[in-house]
C-alpha positions in Angstrom: -168.6 -123.6 -83.5 -168.3 -120.7 -81.1 -170.4 -120.4 -78.1 -172.7 -117.2 -79.7 -172.7 -119.5 -83.0 -174.4 -122.3 -80.1 -176.8 -119.7 -78.9 -178.1 -118.4 -81.7 -178.9 -122.1 -83.4 -179.8 -123.0 -80.1 -182.4 -120.1 -80.0 -183.3 -120.3 -84.1 -184.3 -123.9 -82.9 -186.4 -122.8 -80.2 -188.1 -120.8 -82.3 -188.9 -123.0 -85.0 -190.5 -125.2 -82.4 -193.0 -122.6 -80.9 -193.8 -121.8 -84.4 -194.7 -125.0 -85.3 -196.9 -125.7 -82.2 -198.5 -122.2 -82.8 -199.4 -123.7 -86.0 -200.5 -126.6 -85.0 -202.9 -125.0 -82.8 -204.2 -122.4 -85.2 -204.9 -125.3 -87.2 -207.2 -127.2 -84.2 -208.7 -124.4 -83.8 -209.9 -123.5 -86.9 -211.2 -127.4 -87.5 -212.6 -127.8 -84.0 -210.3 -130.2 -83.1 -209.0 -131.0 -79.8 -205.1 -131.0 -78.3 -203.8 -133.0 -75.8 -202.1 -131.8 -73.0 -200.4 -133.0 -69.7 -202.2 -131.6 -66.7 -199.8 -130.4 -63.1 -199.8 -134.0 -62.1 -198.5 -135.1 -66.0 -201.8 -137.0 -66.6 -203.2 -136.3 -70.1 -205.8 -134.0 -71.1 -207.9 -132.7 -74.1 -208.4 -129.4 -74.5 -209.5 -127.2 -77.6 -207.5 -125.7 -80.3 -209.2 -122.6 -79.4 -208.4 -123.0 -75.4 -204.8 -123.8 -76.6 -204.1 -120.8 -78.7 -205.5 -118.9 -75.5 -202.8 -120.6 -73.2 -199.8 -120.4 -75.7 -200.0 -117.0 -76.3 -200.5 -116.2 -72.7 -197.1 -117.5 -72.0 -193.5 -115.3 -73.3 -191.8 -117.2 -75.6 -188.5 -119.2 -74.0 -185.0 -117.6 -75.4 -186.4 -114.0 -75.9 -184.8 -111.2 -74.0 
């Protein structure tokens, strides 16, 4: 496998993970369920699905140039 193929595969995997995360947050928001994330110190914190979606769309997808 060439370096270019590895990079393409890696980007495809990252995009799949981001899509799965987005779908999870959308489902949590639709059902009114909380999402558990880590705060700045690594401690678990519950936020709403709506807040998780706002934070998700507030950041740029890695692997995209």
